[in-house]
C-alpha positions as CSV (number, residue, x, y, z in Angstrom):
1,M,-0.2,0.0,0.0
2,L,2.9,2.2,0.9
3,Q,4.6,1.6,-2.7
4,S,1.2,1.9,-4.4
5,Y,0.2,5.5,-3.0
6,L,3.8,6.8,-3.1
7,A,3.8,6.0,-6.9
8,F,0.4,7.3,-7.7
9,Y,0.6,10.7,-5.7
10,L,4.4,11.1,-7.0
11,L,3.2,10.3,-10.5
12,L,0.5,12.8,-10.0
13,G,3.3,15.4,-8.7
14,I,5.6,15.2,-11.2
15,L,2.9,15.8,-14.0
16,S,1.6,19.0,-12.2
17,S,5.2,20.2,-12.1
18,S,5.4,19.4,-15.8
19,M,2.2,21.4,-16.9
20,I,3.6,24.2,-14.7
21,L,7.0,24.3,-16.0
22,L,5.5,24.1,-19.9
23,V,2.9,26.8,-19.3
24,S,6.1,29.1,-17.9
25,K,7.4,28.6,-21.6
26,F,4.7,30.4,-23.0
27,I,3.7,32.9,-20.4
28,Y,6.0,34.8,-18.0
29,L,5.5,33.5,-14.7
30,S,8.6,34.9,-12.7
31,D,11.8,33.3,-12.0
32,A,10.6,31.9,-9.0
33,I,8.4,29.3,-10.8
34,Y,11.4,26.9,-10.8
35,Y,10.9,26.9,-7.2
36,F,7.1,26.4,-6.9
37,A,7.3,23.8,-9.5
38,V,8.9,21.5,-6.6
39,I,5.5,21.7,-4.3
40,P,3.1,19.4,-6.2
41,I,6.0,16.8,-5.6
42,L,6.3,17.4,-2.3
43,V,2.6,17.7,-2.0
44,G,2.2,14.5,-3.4
45,I,4.6,12.4,-1.0
46,V,2.8,14.1,2.0
47,I,-0.8,13.1,0.8
48,A,0.6,9.5,0.5
49,L,2.3,9.2,3.9
50,L,-0.9,10.8,5.3
51,R,-2.9,8.0,3.7
52,I,-1.1,5.1,4.9
53,F,-0.8,6.6,8.8
54,L,-4.4,7.2,8.5
55,Y,-6.0,3.9,7.0
56,Q,-6.5,1.3,9.6
57,L,-5.9,-2.1,8.0
58,T,-8.5,-4.7,9.7
59,L,-8.3,-8.6,9.7
60,Y,-11.5,-8.6,8.2
61,D,-9.9,-6.5,5.1
62,V,-7.7,-9.3,4.8
63,A,-10.1,-12.1,5.0
64,Y,-12.4,-10.6,2.4
65,A,-9.6,-9.7,-0.2
66,L,-8.4,-13.6,0.4
67,D,-12.1,-14.4,-0.3
68,A,-12.2,-12.6,-3.4
69,K,-9.2,-13.2,-4.8
70,L,-9.1,-17.0,-4.3
71,N,-13.1,-17.1,-5.0
72,L,-13.3,-19.0,-1.6
73,K,-17.3,-17.6,-1.3
74,E,-16.1,-15.7,1.7
75,R,-15.2,-18.8,3.7
76,L,-12.6,-16.8,5.5
77,G,-14.9,-13.9,6.5
78,T,-17.7,-15.9,7.5
79,A,-15.3,-18.3,9.8
80,L,-13.8,-14.9,11.2
81,E,-17.1,-13.4,12.1
82,I,-18.1,-16.7,14.1
83,L,-14.8,-16.6,15.9
84,D,-15.5,-13.1,17.3
85,T,-19.2,-13.8,17.9
86,G,-18.4,-16.8,19.7
87,R,-21.1,-19.3,18.3
88,A,-20.5,-23.0,19.3
89,G,-22.7,-24.8,16.9
90,E,-22.4,-28.0,15.0
91,I,-22.6,-25.8,11.6
92,E,-20.2,-22.8,13.0
93,R,-17.2,-25.3,14.2
94,F,-17.7,-27.0,10.8
95,C,-17.3,-23.6,8.9
96,V,-14.2,-22.8,11.3
97,N,-12.6,-25.9,10.6
98,D,-12.9,-25.7,7.1
99,A,-12.0,-22.3,7.1
100,T,-8.6,-23.1,9.3
101,R,-7.6,-26.1,6.7
102,I,-7.7,-24.0,3.9
103,A,-6.0,-20.5,5.6
104,S,-3.3,-23.1,6.9
105,D,-2.5,-24.2,3.4
106,L,-2.0,-20.2,1.8
107,K,1.1,-18.9,0.7
108,L,0.9,-15.1,0.7
109,K,3.8,-14.6,-1.0
110,E,2.6,-16.5,-4.0
111,I,-0.8,-15.1,-4.0
112,Y,0.7,-11.7,-3.6
113,P,4.0,-11.8,-5.6
114,Y,6.1,-8.7,-5.0
115,A,5.7,-6.2,-7.9
116,L,6.1,-2.6,-8.8
117,P,2.7,-0.4,-8.9
118,K,1.5,0.4,-12.7
119,S,1.8,3.9,-11.6
120,A,5.4,3.5,-10.6
121,K,6.3,2.3,-14.2
122,L,5.4,5.6,-15.7
123,I,7.4,7.6,-13.2
124,P,10.4,7.7,-15.3
125,I,8.5,8.8,-18.2
126,A,7.0,11.6,-16.3
127,L,10.5,12.6,-14.9
128,L,11.9,12.5,-18.8
129,S,9.0,15.3,-19.5
130,L,9.5,17.2,-16.3
131,L,13.4,17.1,-17.7
132,A,12.5,18.4,-21.4
133,F,10.3,21.2,-20.2
134,F,13.0,22.2,-18.0
135,L,15.3,22.3,-20.5
136,M,12.9,23.8,-23.3
137,P,13.3,27.7,-24.4
138,K,11.0,30.2,-23.4
139,Y,8.6,31.0,-26.4
140,Y,7.7,34.6,-25.1
141,Q,9.8,37.6,-24.9
142,L,10.0,40.0,-21.9
143,P,9.8,43.7,-22.3
144,P,13.1,45.2,-22.5
145,E,14.1,46.9,-18.8
146,P,13.5,50.4,-19.0
147,T,16.8,53.0,-19.7
148,A,18.0,55.4,-17.7
149,A,15.9,58.3,-19.9
150,E,12.9,56.0,-19.5
151,R,13.3,55.8,-15.3
152,E,13.9,59.4,-15.4
153,A,10.8,60.4,-17.5
154,M,8.4,58.3,-15.7
155,Q,10.0,59.5,-12.3
156,E,9.2,63.2,-13.4
157,A,5.6,62.3,-14.7
158,A,4.8,60.5,-11.3
159,D,6.1,64.2,-9.6
160,T,3.9,65.8,-11.8
161,L,0.6,63.6,-11.6
162,E,1.0,63.7,-7.9
163,N,0.4,67.4,-7.9
164,L,-2.9,66.8,-9.9
165,N,-6.5,66.1,-7.8
166,G,-10.1,65.6,-8.5
167,Q,-12.7,62.7,-8.8
168,N,-10.0,60.7,-10.5
169,A,-7.5,60.8,-7.5
170,P,-7.7,56.7,-6.7
171,K,-6.6,55.9,-10.3
172,L,-4.0,58.5,-10.3
173,R,-2.4,56.8,-7.1
174,D,-2.7,53.6,-8.9
175,I,-0.7,55.0,-12.2
176,I,1.9,56.7,-9.9
177,T,2.5,53.7,-8.3
178,T,2.9,51.9,-11.8
179,L,5.5,54.5,-12.7
180,R,7.7,54.4,-9.6
181,N,8.0,50.7,-10.4
182,N,9.3,51.6,-13.8
183,N,6.9,49.5,-16.2
184,V,7.0,51.5,-18.8
185,K,4.3,49.2,-20.9
186,S,1.9,49.4,-18.3
187,A,2.1,52.9,-17.1
188,Q,1.9,54.2,-20.9
189,K,-1.4,51.5,-20.9
190,R,-2.9,53.2,-17.8
191,L,-2.2,56.7,-18.8
192,A,-3.8,56.1,-22.1
193,E,-7.3,54.5,-20.2
194,L,-6.9,57.6,-17.8
195,Y,-6.7,59.9,-20.7
196,S,-9.4,58.4,-22.5
197,E,-11.9,58.5,-19.1
198,I,-11.3,62.0,-18.5
199,K,-11.6,63.1,-22.0
200,A,-14.9,61.4,-21.8
201,Q,-15.5,63.4,-18.7
202,R,-14.7,66.7,-20.1
203,D,-16.5,66.1,-23.2
204,D,-19.5,65.8,-21.0
205,L,-19.2,68.9,-19.2
206,S,-18.0,71.0,-21.6
207,A,-20.5,72.3,-24.3
208,P,-19.3,73.5,-27.7
209,D,-19.7,77.2,-26.6
210,L,-18.9,76.8,-23.4
211,A,-15.4,78.8,-23.2
212,R,-16.8,81.7,-25.2
213,T,-20.0,81.9,-22.9
214,M,-17.5,82.2,-19.8
215,E,-15.4,85.0,-21.8
216,N,-18.8,86.8,-22.8
217,I,-19.8,86.4,-18.9
218,N,-16.4,87.8,-17.7
219,K,-16.9,90.6,-20.4
220,I,-20.1,92.0,-19.3
221,I,-19.2,91.5,-15.7
222,S,-15.9,93.3,-15.4
223,Q,-17.4,96.3,-17.4
224,S,-20.3,96.7,-15.2
225,K,-19.7,99.0,-12.4
226,L,-21.8,96.8,-10.1
227,F,-19.2,93.7,-10.2
228,P,-15.9,95.6,-11.1
229,N,-13.3,93.0,-11.9
230,A,-15.2,90.2,-10.4
231,T,-15.2,86.6,-11.1
232,P,-18.5,84.8,-12.4
233,D,-18.6,83.3,-8.9
234,A,-18.0,86.5,-7.1
235,A,-20.8,88.3,-9.3
236,A,-22.9,85.5,-8.5
237,A,-22.4,85.9,-4.7
238,K,-23.1,89.7,-5.1
239,L,-26.3,88.9,-7.1
240,E,-27.3,86.9,-3.9
241,E,-26.8,89.9,-2.1
242,L,-28.6,92.1,-4.3
243,A,-31.3,89.9,-4.2
244,E,-31.5,90.3,-0.6
245,N,-31.5,94.2,-0.7
246,L,-34.1,94.0,-3.2
247,Q,-36.6,91.9,-1.0
248,N,-35.6,94.5,1.9
249,N,-36.4,97.3,-0.2
250,Q,-33.0,98.6,0.1
251,M,-31.7,98.8,-3.1
252,P,-31.5,102.0,-4.8
253,P,-33.1,102.8,-8.2
254,E,-29.8,103.5,-10.1
255,V,-28.4,99.9,-8.7
256,K,-31.6,98.7,-9.9
257,K,-31.4,100.3,-13.4
258,E,-27.9,99.6,-13.9
259,L,-28.4,95.7,-12.8
260,Q,-31.4,95.5,-15.5
261,E,-28.7,97.0,-18.1
262,M,-26.3,94.5,-17.2
263,L,-28.4,91.4,-17.2
264,K,-30.0,92.8,-21.0
265,Q,-26.2,93.2,-22.2
266,L,-25.5,89.3,-20.7
267,L,-29.0,88.2,-22.8
268,A,-27.6,89.9,-25.8
269,Q,-24.2,88.4,-25.5
270,L,-25.4,85.0,-24.9
271,D,-28.2,84.7,-27.5
272,G,-27.4,82.1,-29.9
273,L,-25.0,80.6,-27.6
274,N,-25.1,77.1,-26.3
275,V,-26.4,78.1,-22.7
276,P,-28.5,76.3,-20.3
277,K,-31.7,77.4,-21.0
278,E,-33.0,77.9,-17.9
279,L,-30.6,80.9,-17.7
280,V,-31.6,82.2,-21.1
281,E,-35.3,82.4,-20.0
282,Q,-34.6,84.1,-16.9
283,L,-32.6,86.8,-18.3
284,R,-35.8,87.2,-21.1
285,S,-38.1,87.4,-18.5
286,I,-36.5,90.5,-17.1
287,E,-38.0,92.1,-20.3
288,S,-41.4,91.4,-19.7
289,Q,-41.5,91.2,-16.0
290,P,-40.2,93.3,-13.3
291,L,-37.0,92.4,-11.4
292,S,-37.6,90.5,-8.5
293,P,-35.3,88.7,-5.9
294,E,-36.4,85.2,-6.8
295,M,-35.3,86.0,-10.2
296,L,-32.3,87.5,-9.2
297,K,-31.5,84.0,-6.8
298,R,-32.2,82.0,-9.8
299,I,-29.8,84.0,-12.2
300,A,-26.7,83.5,-9.1
301,Q,-27.4,80.2,-9.0
302,N,-27.0,79.2,-12.8
303,L,-24.1,81.7,-12.9
304,S,-22.2,79.6,-10.3
305,E,-23.3,76.3,-11.3
306,L,-22.0,77.3,-15.2
307,S,-18.7,79.0,-13.5
308,K,-18.0,75.6,-11.7
309,R,-18.7,73.7,-14.7
310,A,-16.4,75.7,-16.6
311,Q,-13.8,75.3,-13.9
312,N,-14.1,71.6,-13.9
313,A,-13.7,71.3,-17.5
314,E,-10.5,73.7,-17.3
315,Q,-9.2,71.4,-14.7
316,L,-9.8,68.4,-16.8
317,E,-8.4,70.1,-19.8
318,Q,-5.1,70.6,-18.2
319,M,-5.3,67.1,-16.7
320,L,-5.5,65.9,-20.2
321,A,-2.5,68.2,-21.2
322,Q,-0.4,66.9,-18.7
323,I,-1.3,63.1,-19.3
324,Q,-0.3,63.4,-22.6
325,A,3.0,65.4,-22.2
326,N,3.9,62.6,-19.6
327,Q,3.0,59.6,-22.5
328,Q,5.1,61.6,-25.1
329,K,8.0,62.0,-22.9
330,I,8.0,58.4,-21.4
331,G,7.7,57.5,-25.3
332,L,10.3,59.8,-26.8
333,A,12.9,58.6,-23.8
334,G,12.5,55.1,-25.1
335,L,13.7,56.3,-28.8
336,D,17.5,56.1,-30.0
337,L,18.1,59.4,-31.3
338,D,21.9,59.0,-31.0
339,R,22.5,56.4,-34.0
340,K,25.4,57.3,-35.4
341,N,24.8,54.7,-38.9
342,G,22.0,54.4,-40.6
343,G,19.9,52.4,-43.2
344,I,16.7,52.0,-44.5
345,A,13.5,50.1,-43.4
346,Q,12.8,46.6,-45.1
347,S,9.3,46.3,-45.9
348,D,8.5,43.9,-43.2
349,S,9.8,47.1,-40.8
350,R,13.1,45.4,-40.1
351,P,16.0,47.5,-40.3
352,G,17.6,47.6,-44.0
353,N,21.3,47.1,-44.7
354,E,23.5,49.9,-44.2
355,S,25.8,51.9,-46.6
356,N,29.6,51.2,-46.4
357,A,29.4,55.2,-47.4
358,G,27.3,56.2,-44.5
359,E,24.3,57.2,-46.7
360,A,21.1,55.6,-47.8
361,D,21.5,52.9,-50.6
362,G,19.6,54.0,-53.7
363,T,19.8,54.5,-57.5
364,Q,21.5,57.5,-59.1
365,V,19.7,59.0,-61.9
366,N,22.5,61.5,-64.0
367,V,20.8,64.5,-64.8
368,N,21.8,67.5,-66.8
369,S,22.2,70.3,-64.2
370,S,21.5,72.9,-66.8
371,S,17.9,71.3,-67.4
372,T,17.3,71.4,-63.7
373,N,18.1,75.1,-62.8
374,N,19.8,73.7,-59.8
375,E,23.0,75.0,-60.4
376,G,25.4,75.5,-57.1
377,M,23.0,73.2,-55.0
378,D,25.5,70.7,-52.7
379,M,23.6,67.5,-52.8
380,N,26.6,65.4,-50.9
381,L,26.1,64.1,-47.2
382,P,28.4,66.0,-44.7
383,G,31.9,65.2,-44.9
384,Q,31.3,62.7,-48.3
385,A,32.7,63.5,-51.4
386,S,30.2,62.9,-54.1
387,P,31.3,60.3,-57.0
388,D,29.6,62.2,-59.5
389,D,29.5,66.0,-60.5
390,S,25.5,65.9,-61.4
391,S,22.9,65.9,-59.0
392,S,19.5,63.8,-58.6
393,P,16.2,65.7,-58.4
394,V,12.9,64.4,-57.0
395,Y,10.4,64.7,-60.0
396,T,7.1,65.8,-58.7
397,H,4.5,66.8,-61.3
398,E,3.8,67.0,-65.1
399,R,4.8,70.3,-66.9
400,P,2.5,70.2,-69.9
401,E,3.6,73.0,-71.2
402,E,6.9,71.9,-71.7
403,G,6.5,68.4,-71.7
404,G,9.0,67.6,-69.1
405,K,8.9,67.6,-65.5
406,I,9.5,69.8,-62.6
407,Y,11.4,69.3,-59.6
408,T,11.9,70.0,-55.9
409,P,15.1,70.1,-54.8
410,Y,16.3,67.4,-52.2
411,Q,16.8,69.2,-49.1
412,E,13.2,70.9,-49.7
413,V,11.3,67.7,-50.2
414,Y,13.6,66.0,-46.8
415,L,12.6,68.8,-44.5
416,N,8.9,68.4,-45.7
417,A,8.2,65.0,-45.0
418,K,10.6,65.0,-41.8
419,Q,8.1,67.7,-41.1
420,V,4.9,65.4,-41.4
421,M,6.8,62.6,-39.9
422,A,7.0,64.5,-36.4
423,E,3.6,65.8,-37.0
424,A,2.7,61.9,-37.2
425,L,4.7,60.8,-34.2
426,Q,3.7,63.9,-32.0
427,K,-0.3,62.7,-33.0
428,E,0.6,58.8,-32.2
429,R,-0.2,57.9,-35.7
430,V,2.7,55.7,-35.5
431,P,2.6,52.7,-33.8
432,A,5.4,52.6,-31.1
433,R,7.3,49.6,-32.6
434,Y,8.1,51.4,-35.6
435,R,9.1,54.9,-34.5
436,K,12.6,53.9,-34.1
437,Q,13.1,52.4,-37.6
438,V,11.0,55.6,-38.9
439,L,13.8,57.8,-37.2
440,D,16.4,55.7,-38.4
441,Y,15.2,56.0,-41.8
442,F,15.2,59.6,-42.0
443,E,18.5,59.8,-40.6
444,A,19.7,57.7,-43.2
445,I,18.5,59.6,-46.1
446,A,19.2,63.0,-44.5
447,P,21.1,65.1,-47.2
């Protein structure tokens, strides 16, 4: 039983360890997985020992096992039961004598000859599979360790994000922790997710005319004698105070007239803009109804809510700009901009062959310099002598009146293309995995 249990559970443990090692070759599970792979084997041995020590073998188990194996029709089990119960009848004595005669002739070594358990024969195969999985190469690629520039950029990004606050503070803390751990890929992914979420919040808050609306409101309020150089929040508080004065009949007529004029000007500036309808309706009611304290309080409340909405939208806009700046800073830190040798990328995005002369490989077109109107233009690479005195124009479109072609100087074409490339990188239209090859390509073809 000890051998059987040990062989069975040891085999299960080895197979479990093999599966763990197999998974670790396709998925990164840390280098400590090799130590954890031993745990299933140890657990199998412990379970086998516990089953042996906790299992109680009785004489009845032996008797029933022999009856079944030798086809004794339960003679041994019946005799053992008669002895335990103490029966003394004639039939009982006959059964016991018959069982005694049979038992005295039994040779247990012949009945149960020594043999390895079936599961034990599979253990060498399981060990070979375990060794094979251990020596198997890894089929995944770990992300490269962040460079010193990337670490510095992530630490700077974490420092700047710590100064931001708002309803996204818990997510900001998670991203800051990721940045502190120098995980470039995870940090960029979390920053992109946060950027999308904050952008959605900003879009919900900011109406198309919100900035223009607040600009007009600030303009009218600042020009009014009642609210000199006051912010919309301060103007809303002042309107609350004026509403109390109007309710208590303490508002002078000239102040009331000035207030009505200011509100009419405000209506004229906001008319046609995407402004809360309630605010516009309250301002329009001034033209047909006398000014009342309730009306002023509602206008003040709407101005205060609109001001808070604009402040929140501005805060989110600043957060978006900061997050985008951090994304670009971390991304640019991972690009190698100091390559001395250049080459043209191949069609499958792998770096191409590099020219021995230090310039991009290509086919030169011999063109008469007099026909290109490009006398004196130096098309050579810095420090390199041109093997031919003629230059290679870049043809752009047909010239129908002359039947020929006009060209753009190579330097101009290069600068235009480089500017487009820089804008594409800045606006993240180029996947990150191809940015380095794009930069290498432009460095290789530089005039």
